[in-house]
N, C-alpha and C positions, 0 to 999 in steps of 0.2 A: 283473548282467545276467540278464534273464528268459530261460529256456530255451524254445526253440521246441518246440511239440508235434510228436510224430512219430506217424504212422498207417501201419499196415500192414493194407491192406483186402483181404479175399478175398470175391468174390462167385461163388457156385456157382449155375447156373441151368440149367434143363432146356431142352435144345435141342429135344427132340421136342414139348415143350409150347409152342414158339414163344415163349419168355421172353427171347430175345436182345434185342428192342427194350427191354424194361424194365431189363435188365442194363446195356446201352449208355447208356440215358438216366440211370439212377442213377450210373453211373460218371462220366459228363459233369458231372452236377450236383455230385457230391463233389469233382472236380477244380476246378471254378469256385469252390466255396466255400472248400475248404481249401488249394488251391494246393500250394506246396512243402512244406507240413506233411505231405503224403502222400509217404511214402519208398517205398511199394510199393503197387500196385494190380493185383490179380491176378483175371482173370476165368477161371473153370473151367466149361466147357461139360460138363453131365452129363445125366442123365436121371431119371426117377422122380419128377417133379413138384416137383423142388427149386428153391428160390429163397432161398439163405441168405446172410446178411451177417455176416461175422466180422471184427472189428476187434481188432488186437493180441492175437489169439488167443482172444477172447472172442465167443461167438455172440450177436450183437445182435438178429437177426430169423431167423426160419424160417417160410417160407410153409406147410411141412408141418405146423407147430403152429398157426399162426393162420388159415390158409386165405386170407390176403390178402398183397398185396405190402406192402413197408414203407412206413410213413408218414414222409415225409422230415422233417418237423418233429421228430417224436419221435426219429428217427435222429440228426438234429443235436444235440438237446438231450443225448442219451445221449453222444455222442461228445465234446461240449464239456465235459461233467462227468467223463469218464474220466481217471484218472491215465494218463499216457502214459510210455513208456519213454524 
């Protein structure tokens, strides 16, 4: 029997920068795509221009590093290729 993937996702987003809509949209997108494979989805309001996506303890995207919001196709590819716990 194949084991189901398990994802623990943390999205940290700057409230002062009004990144809440992007965080909510990405959360909904990931829930629709992965469904019950998501075991935990945590939204952390923060400040300082952050929009970071961490999956199973691995930072997959940082807007502070790239200057952009995450590309969902790239994020999905990376998550699908991950070894999960």
